[in-house]
C-alpha positions, -999 to +999 in steps of 0.1 A: +001+000+000+015+034-005+032+048+025+026+086+019+032+107+055+057+089+071+068+101+101+093+097+122+088+091+165+113+118+182+116+091+208+140+101+235+121+133+245+152+154+244+176+123+266+203+107+255+183+081+232+207+050+221+212+050+185+220+016+171+255+015+155+249+004+118+278-028+109+261-039+073+239-068+073+239-107+068+216-120+044+209-157+052+195-175+017+169-200+030+157-230+012+122-226-013+140-186-022+132-176+012+158-147+030+166-136+063+185-104+067+204-095+099+206-057+108+242-058+122+241-036+154+265-056+179+300-056+181+302-095+187+279-116+170+276-151+178+267-177+143+255-213+148+227-238+151+221-231+193+193-210+198+215-192+217+234-174+186+228-141+172+223-160+140+208-193+146+216-214+114+190-245+118+213-266+098+231-300+105+260-293+091+260-262+113+283-260+146+263-252+179+287-226+177+303-222+146+314-188+140+321-153+152+316-118+133+340-091+148+322-057+141+337-022+142+342+012+120+368-005+103+343-033+091+331-068+102+356-097+103+343-135+101+363-158+122+362-196+123+355-208+159+365-242+156+339-258+137+346-290+118+332-281+086+345-245+083+339-214+073+343-212+030+344-177+015+336-171-016+345-205-022+378-201-005+383-227+034+393-193+056+400-195+096+394-156+097+384-129+068+376-096+063+339-090+046+336-069+018+304-066+002+290-093-016+309-116-001+291-152+002+296-174+030+290-214+031+286-231+068+279-269+070+248-264+039+241-229+045+249-196+025+248-164+035+258-127+018+276-097+036+257-065+031+267-031+037+247-004+050+209-004+057+182-024+037+170-006+004+146-030+001+115-019-009+086-038+004+055-024-013+029-047-020+040-063-056+012-078-075+018-120-079+001-140-107+019-171-108+047-190-095+070-163-116+059-134-098+064-154-066+097-162-073+105-122-079+086-111-048+102-137-026+140-122-040+127-088-033+117-091+007+135-111+032+122-121+069+143-093+091+157-095+124+181-066+147+209-079+160+217-053+187+243-048+210+241-061+244+273-062+260+265-024+279+237-019+306+208+000+292+173+015+305+144+009+280+122+043+285+082+043+283+066+079+287+042+094+276+033+069+249+069+065+233+095+043+240+133+047+234+167+029+253+192+044+265+228+034+270+241+032+306+280+043+296+286+066+316+297+061+361+270+092+366+239+097+352+207+118+365+170+116+358+144+144+356+124+167+342+148+198+334+170+197+299+202+190+318+193+158+327+209+130+309+176+107+308+147+136+302+113+129+313+092+159+302+064+148+324+048+169+349+046+139+376+086+140+375+108+167+398+134+186+372+161+163+391+143+136+402+169+103+404+203+096+401+219+068+385+257+054+393+279+026+389+293+007+418+318-019+400+295-039+378+262-032+396+243+004+393+224+016+422+196+039+415+189+070+442+162+090+447+168+127+447+138+138+473+113+140+442+084+148+446+066+120+440+094+094+446+111+068+430+097+029+433+119-003+419+085-028+420+064-023+445+084-006+469+093+033+475+131+033+474+161+060+484+184+036+472+184+007+451+209-021+434+196-029+404+187-063+388+186-077+355+147-066+347+141-040+375+113-020+366+116+017+377+084+043+381+094+074+382+064+096+385+042+078+352+073+068+336+083+036+339+119+026+326+133-010+323+168-022+333+189-046+311+224-054+322+248-065+299+247-102+292+264-131+268+253-159+251+264-180+282+235-160+303+203-173+284+211-208+298+210-229+331+219-264+311+250-279+331+247-252+360+255-270+388+224-259+406+193-256+379+169-234+393+133-246+400+112-244+365+072-230+364+053-252+335+051-236+304+025-236+276+035-219+242+011-204+222+019-194+186+003-164+164-015-158+131-003-184+107+018-202+132+006-231+137+004-262+110-030-270+092-035-306+082-068-323+063-059-360+066-027-365+059-024-335+036-004-308+047-023-274+038-006-248+056+022-236+055+026-250+016+031-223-002+039-231-040+005-254-032-019-225-026-009-207-059-031-233-077-057-242-045-065-205-039-094-220-018-075-241+006-072-218+035-109-202+029-129-210+063-151-232+051-128-262+051-126-280+077-086-282+092-070-297+119-042-282+135-010-302+144+022-290+154+039-253+155+053-244+127+086-252+122+100-234+094+101-198+079+072-184+058+077-158+039+042-145+016+046-114-001+020-088+011+007-111+037+029-128+065+062-132+074+072-158+103+104-171+121+098-207+130+079-209+169+099-246+170+131-222+179+112-209+207+108-243+218+135-252+211+154-226+230+132-241+262+143-272+259+183-272+250+187-239+272+162-240+301+159-279+307+124-281+299+106-314+284+081-317+261+047-332+279+061-332+311+065-295+317+064-277+285+038-278+259+027-262+226-009-255+217-013-255+180-047-243+169-069-229+139-056-195+134-088-185+110-113-192+133-131-174+165-105-167+194-131-180+217-132-214+199-095-217+201-096-202+239-121-234+254-101-257+235-068-244+255-088-248+285-097-284+278-056-288+271-047-276+306-076-291+324-062-324+314-023-313+318-015-328+355+012-305+368+010-289+402+028-256+397+010-225+387+016-225+346+034-197+327+017-192+293+040-174+267+020-163+238+029-139+207+007-120+185-029-135+181-023-163+210-019-133+232-055-126+230-066-165+229-043-165+263-061-136+278-093-150+267-086-181+289-075-168+317-104-140+320-137-158+309-125-200+311-114-203+346-079-198+336-068-175+362-072-202+384-046-222+367-018-195+351-001-178+375+019-157+352+014-144+313+041-135+291+030-119+260+048-110+230+035-084+199+001-086+214-021-068+194-046-061+224-061-027+213-057-047+175-037-030+144-043-006+116-027-024+089-054-051+096-079-028+082-063-017+052-055-056+046-095-058+045-103-027+027-121-034-004-117-009-034-112+002-070-075+009-079-064+009-040-041-016-045-014-036-076-034-065-067-028-098-085-047-129-085-032-146-053-034-111-037-071-104-043-079-141-035-054-133+000-074-104+008-106-127+006-099-155+025-091-131+049-118-112+053-137-148+060-116-155+087-135-144+118-104-143+136-093-113+116-118-095+125-103-098+164-072-081+151-089-047+140-078-014+157-099-005+186-091+028+186-093+056+169-067+054+144-086+055+108-096+091+096-119+101+067-117+127+045-131+153+066-107+144+096-127+128+116-121+093+132-140+062+122-153+038+148-149+011+122-164-019+146-196+002+150-195+016+110-191-015+088-202+003+057-168-001+046-174-040+043-199-060+025-229-064+037-224-103+039-193-099+063-210-071+087-221-095+114-183-106+120-180-074+131-208-076+156-189-111+172-160-088+179-175-062+197-187-091+216-154-106+218-137-074+228-161-068+255-158-098+269-117-095+270-122-070+289-086-046+285-068-053+319-052-089+330-064-102+362-031-124+368+004-111+367+014-098+333+046-087+306+040-071+278+071-075+255+067-051+225+086-038+195+094+002+195+117+019+169+106-001+137+084+015+109+048+004+118+015+017+104-005+039+129-032+054+110-055+051+082-067+078+058-094+064+031-122+080+009-150+058+003-183+066-014-221+062-004-221+027-006-190+020+013-165+012-018-133+026-013-118+049-039-081+057-024-063+047+009-028+056+028-013+053+055+008+073+081+040+052+095+058+064+125+094+046+143+067+032+167+061-005+168+073-037+162+064-031+120+030-047+124+016-040+156+019-002+173+034+001+208+004+016+219-014-014+214+012-042+222+017-022+259-011-035+274-026-016+301-017-025+339+010-046+332+048-046+333+069-039+304+095-053+285+106-034+250+122-046+224+136-026+190+130-057+171+107-074+144+068-085+147+078-121+131+106-129+147+101-113+184+102-148+201+136-155+191+152-128+201+182-127+229+165-095+245+128-115+250+154-148+257+173-132+286+136-121+301+122-156+293+150-170+316+145-145+340+102-146+341+108-192+338+137-196+368+129-164+395+096-154+415+087-117+407+071-095+431+064-064+412+035-039+409+027-016+382 
């Protein structure tokens, strides 16, 4: 869709917002003409098969810890980490090599290409009518992932509806409303000179400076406090999350002499994250097959969900997802979970009404004989499913904690844009038209529509798209009524302790402007995009009211394999939190 009126969030409210380095990009070439692109903003990047690597290469011929990228202003050097199969640069085996743009790396059976600078990929919608069009589109888009620096302690700040990070790279830093502070929080509830951070050895201490409203860490008002990883500082109405330095070794408990106790976990994927079958035939994901069988995913077809996504899926103009099996692999390989005993994957038919899936989840939990309170880790649409189970189906009696990643708690504007029908709105081919028509037939799609004002008419007024169904064909307006019912039942808060992991700082559609005639047929549409989300869900939607928060600068479809998220998952699953927000 046309991205007019592109806006950039200013983020830091005058404070020293962290600006990520850019050392280039590593493009991993995947089977089926798919690509994953890693933006390199970290000085020392690990590559290998283990799920704790910055660049995970799920290939049996790639070692668990295969290679390192050492990056600086002078460039990136690839170093063999002692792998049996080695690294081949442009066809020649190398132990150490300074990469040039266009260099090709072969590790085991995987191929990658190094590129300089930021991605110039134009991911506007492109017309697809055939397999050839699909191949062309796949060569132009990729599953993107940010590889961020973790060897400097940081504060992730959420204030005034904006999110940014600050590197704790000084021995002393001040926080307050005055512009002279290192971290400026321009909020009435914040004192001019509110608090001070001090480095003491490898720790940071926060001290209240006799502020008017005080400083809290968790549930306690503090005068002085030694920060622990994941601590949430509340200053006025701003929240700051402390993120300690960590490496890949800090993401595991395996082989530690005293492994901490773990809560049982259920992993719930998002839209498109479960495999759908008809008998012995895999229907989703089966991209090439769908080109010639356009009605396979129609809601009228009965399909069975069996297993979570175990491959990267990219369908241009539609969906881009990393494999969810990497998340469960991390829990098993690095945190010691055992599938079936204290870990379950919940696959579900993501096309259907979320409430139907939630009832199936309730039945699964009822039959799972575990004693400790359950932690649910959910992504995207799975967050709404989890919340409905907790709030409406008795889940609060079994679930001790929700970890919700990229949750569309208030919906996402781009969902509306994907469903609008009209004349010459997009350069759509046959496959694109089918995808949009199929999406518009799924009850779950309507659950993702934005519930807050973000759709603007030509007169400048906000349109309540859940109440005013004029933009939809008459035959589908009943689905808006079921969505209104679902949203009322779901509510806006969680009755169990919850952490919202959400993306920020990436270009995300936050508003839609459109022009429709009296019959509801839309003739023009444009999007307003801001650096205010994960590329799909705006942070205002994913940052759920009344929860703990953990912001990450990461794309929606890969958030659940981000190393910063893995660190938070380890904290969540191996220690008890007592945090009031």
